[in-house]
C-alpha positions, -999 to 999 in steps of 0.1 A, spaced: -552 -473 657 -581 -487 636 -592 -454 623 -554 -445 616 -550 -478 595 -584 -473 576 -572 -437 569 -543 -449 552 -559 -478 532 -580 -452 516 -552 -433 498 -554 -395 490 -554 -395 452 -560 -419 425 -566 -451 444 -528 -453 449 -526 -476 483 -505 -466 513 -502 -497 539 -492 -489 574 -475 -523 587 -468 -509 624 -466 -482 645 -428 -473 649 -412 -478 680 -408 -449 703 -378 -426 702 -352 -435 730 -346 -406 758 -318 -383 748 -321 -394 710 -302 -371 689 -325 -363 656 -319 -342 628 -338 -330 597 -331 -345 563 -335 -314 539 -312 -324 511 -308 -357 493 -274 -357 508 -284 -351 544 -281 -323 566 -244 -316 559 -246 -323 523 -224 -355 525 -246 -381 533 -240 -382 570 -261 -375 600 -256 -375 636 -288 -394 645 -283 -423 673 -291 -444 687 -303 -465 659 -315 -505 661 -285 -522 671 -295 -557 660 -316 -561 631 -344 -588 631 -339 -621 612 -369 -617 591 -358 -583 580 -362 -546 589 -399 -538 601 -418 -518 574 -437 -489 589 -455 -478 558 -449 -478 520 -464 -462 490 -465 -464 454 -435 -448 436 -438 -436 402 -408 -425 377 -377 -409 386 -348 -411 411 -353 -386 437 -346 -391 475 -375 -383 497 -365 -353 521 -376 -344 556 -380 -313 574 -401 -297 599 -423 -326 603 -432 -331 567 -417 -357 540 -414 -345 505 -413 -370 475 -405 -359 440 -417 -380 409 -434 -382 376 -470 -395 378 -488 -401 344 -467 -375 326 -467 -349 354 -440 -341 378 -453 -345 411 -445 -329 446 -462 -348 474 -460 -337 510 -465 -365 535 -466 -373 571 -431 -390 579 -442 -415 603 -474 -425 586 -471 -420 551 -506 -398 548 -508 -373 519 -510 -340 531 -508 -321 496 -492 -324 461 -485 -301 433 -482 -313 397 -471 -297 363 -470 -316 330 -436 -324 314 -428 -341 283 -394 -360 282 -382 -393 272 -348 -408 279 -330 -416 248 -310 -444 269 -342 -461 280 -338 -449 317 -367 -434 339 -385 -405 325 -390 -389 361 -368 -362 378 -333 -372 387 -326 -345 413 -345 -343 448 -366 -316 467 -349 -293 490 -364 -279 520 -354 -245 536 -371 -222 560 -406 -232 552 -402 -235 513 -399 -265 490 -373 -263 460 -375 -288 431 -358 -288 398 -373 -313 373 -358 -332 342 -365 -306 319 -349 -278 342 -382 -265 353 -374 -250 389 -404 -245 411 -406 -231 446 -436 -242 468 -448 -231 502 -441 -264 526 -474 -260 546 -498 -259 515 -477 -265 484 -489 -232 470 -465 -221 440 -444 -192 452 -421 -187 422 -408 -208 390 -380 -204 364 -380 -223 332 -341 -227 326 -347 -246 294 -362 -216 279 -344 -189 299 -309 -202 293 -312 -226 267 -305 -256 287 -302 -290 264 -313 -322 272 -278 -338 276 -276 -375 279 -302 -381 306 -322 -350 312 -316 -324 336 -301 -337 368 -283 -318 394 -302 -308 428 -300 -271 438 -284 -261 470 -297 -234 491 -276 -209 512 -288 -183 534 -310 -160 508 -302 -178 478 -307 -209 456 -274 -222 437 -282 -239 406 -260 -259 381 -277 -242 352 -256 -254 321 -271 -230 295 -257 -227 260 -244 -199 242 -255 -190 206 -219 -189 190 -188 -198 214 -210 -225 231 -205 -206 265 -236 -199 286 -249 -196 319 -232 -224 339 -242 -215 371 -265 -191 389 -280 -179 422 -314 -169 425 -331 -152 454 -347 -180 474 -380 -159 481 -386 -144 447 -364 -164 422 -350 -133 409 -311 -137 396 -288 -125 419 -256 -135 398 -246 -156 371 -213 -175 359 -209 -180 322 -187 -207 314 -189 -237 284 -192 -262 309 -226 -274 313 -247 -291 338 -236 -325 354 -254 -350 373 -235 -342 405 -253 -316 429 -233 -284 441 -225 -280 477 -215 -252 496 -186 -252 519 -161 -229 535 -129 -228 517 -98 -208 535 -126 -190 555 -149 -183 527 -180 -194 519 -180 -210 483 -200 -230 460 -182 -260 448 -201 -271 414 -190 -300 395 -202 -289 360 -202 -309 327 -228 -317 302 -227 -333 266 -202 -317 244 -177 -330 216 -148 -328 230 -161 -333 262 -152 -311 290 -161 -302 326 -147 -299 360 -150 -282 393 -157 -246 400 -150 -229 432 -175 -197 432 -180 -172 461 -216 -175 469 -222 -139 479 -208 -125 445 -204 -152 421 -169 -145 414 -153 -178 403 -120 -181 425 -110 -214 408 -117 -236 378 -102 -272 376 -108 -295 348 -118 -331 355 -132 -353 330 -127 -384 309 -118 -378 275 -150 -396 262 -180 -384 248 -204 -405 266 -191 -396 300 -207 -378 327 -198 -361 363 -224 -375 390 -205 -376 423 -209 -347 442 -179 -329 455 -168 -340 490 -151 -309 511 -132 -322 539 -117 -296 561 -118 -262 549 -87 -264 526 -93 -296 505 -120 -311 483 -122 -346 467 -139 -351 435 -142 -382 411 -155 -395 379 -156 -435 368 -144 -434 332 -108 -426 330 -92 -404 355 -105 -415 388 -105 -394 419 -82 -362 428 -78 -347 460 -76 -308 457 -59 -285 482 -66 -246 482 -43 -218 490 -51 -185 505 -64 -172 471 -87 -203 469 -68 -216 439 -64 -256 436 -39 -279 429 -39 -316 433 -24 -334 463 -27 -367 447 -47 -387 419 -58 -420 420 -73 -435 389 -85 -465 409 -107 -444 433 -134 -430 409 -167 -431 421 -197 -435 394 -228 -413 413 -224 -421 452 -203 -401 478 -172 -415 496 -170 -411 534 -140 -398 554 -131 -415 586 -97 -414 605 -77 -399 578 -90 -423 551 -116 -423 522 -139 -452 518 -160 -456 489 -174 -480 461 -152 -472 431 -158 -484 397 -184 -477 366 -204 -508 362 -215 -535 385 -190 -562 375 -159 -539 380 -170 -521 412 -151 -526 444 -151 -514 477 -119 -494 486 -98 -476 513 -75 -448 502 -50 -431 524 -65 -395 526 -30 -378 529 -13 -399 501 -41 -414 480 -26 -450 483 -51 -475 478 -48 -493 512 -72 -523 506 -97 -536 482 -127 -556 487 -151 -573 465 -184 -574 483 -199 -604 463 -214 -637 476 -232 -667 467 -266 -671 484 -288 -698 472 -270 -705 439 -273 -668 430 -242 -643 430 -252 -612 450 -235 -582 461 -235 -543 468 -218 -533 436 -221 -495 432 -238 -490 466 -247 -460 485 -228 -452 518 -247 -437 547 -232 -425 578 -252 -421 612 -232 -410 641 -204 -437 641 -221 -462 623 -220 -469 585 -244 -483 563 -246 -490 525 -276 -498 500 -266 -522 472 -280 -513 437 -304 -542 439 -317 -539 474 -292 -553 499 -287 -530 530 -259 -535 551 -240 -521 580 -205 -519 577 -174 -519 601 -148 -498 586 -111 -495 595 -75 -489 575 -71 -528 581 -101 -537 564 -141 -538 561 -163 -564 577 -201 -567 573 -219 -564 607 -252 -575 594 -272 -573 563 -305 -580 550 -325 -577 516 -349 -550 515 -364 -561 480 -349 -577 448 -351 -547 422 -324 -530 401 -317 -494 398 -315 -488 435 -294 -460 429 -313 -435 455 -295 -426 485 -316 -436 517 -326 -410 539 -327 -412 579 -350 -390 601 -361 -394 637 -347 -429 636 -369 -441 606 -351 -451 573 -366 -443 541 -358 -462 508 -366 -459 473 -372 -491 450 -369 -476 415 -380 -507 396 -402 -536 402 -393 -564 425 -386 -594 405 -395 -617 432 -423 -602 451 -437 -586 419 -442 -554 441 -444 -521 419 -416 -494 426 -424 -482 462 -411 -457 487 -407 -479 520 -403 -464 555 -383 -487 582 -381 -487 617 -346 -483 627 -351 -468 659 -328 -479 688 -341 -503 716 
């Protein structure tokens, strides 16, 4: 135990400090555990089957297993095959770190220089997260540099410069969508621009082993900040790509693409008629026939139904149920999500999945020690039959959801820091949370924190 602590106190590179507070509790007999290989989890919908999890949280807060300094970016830590992968920008270099999930010990790292400055003043680090698949790690940086590394040693296997190859522009906040891997291919919302018509390669599939181009989709829609998902639509495996970009007039929407061939089955426009608007909430495939997409600026949410030819039509549109960058969850014929553009106007809502009717609205704000606190644009995470939310300034809660209403089962403050916009990840009963900005009360720098959530 002492040797383990000393090993962590002497951090792997640059003097950065990793602190082991306690060893996590043991996994319970019969515990269900899953990898978290994509920032949206094993099913690309912010859900996992992991159980059991800690039923009653300590009054003093969740136990920290370890923490590590976090640099620039908004990426979610991902875990697979006994390794954790963290993607951030360190001293001007986008860096992939491989760590032991239960100790935080660095096993290897891979870095490359990147020059980027956000014109709106946000972080200069990557927006997308690493993806792990069959011993390989894929990252897409803020300047659209795609790298494939070996998961065991961090060796470069291949790379693609999308900015150079496809004339990918910076857009509002740099390049943002996380790739998705399916079978032998990596699906990427490229967002390239053509010289005359404005159309370029919008989506491409690369061979996951070599990076060779397998197919391309040309469209004037660009790269959004939502990530593609793969889902079966009427029995056919499709890439659901919510594409957009910086354009005048603004345009974007959902592309439904045959994963095998790149054939575009459907093109559904869905974006606010506002120049400074983005699409950032990933498509939610529901039952093989329906997909929910949303934006928060003007149109809100829409439920699409696909026919046998995989052509879509709206079942309903709901202006009051538009997500900014988070994803709603489905439970018992209803959608639950934090709808709204900014913290003052964001509310937790329940929508009838069949009709689009807003069943109830909950404003999760309260007063604590004379200060107004709340969840605001929180991220939802489902584990088994339990539901959790991370508020954008560090409050973590468990929620009880039903068509009759919502109730906070328990809550704790993990930190007091803005921009907690990264979805937490859950693996083997441990919760991984990213603090993207300094803690204004504790004075702690941005951190990646591992909490013990193992059931007892």
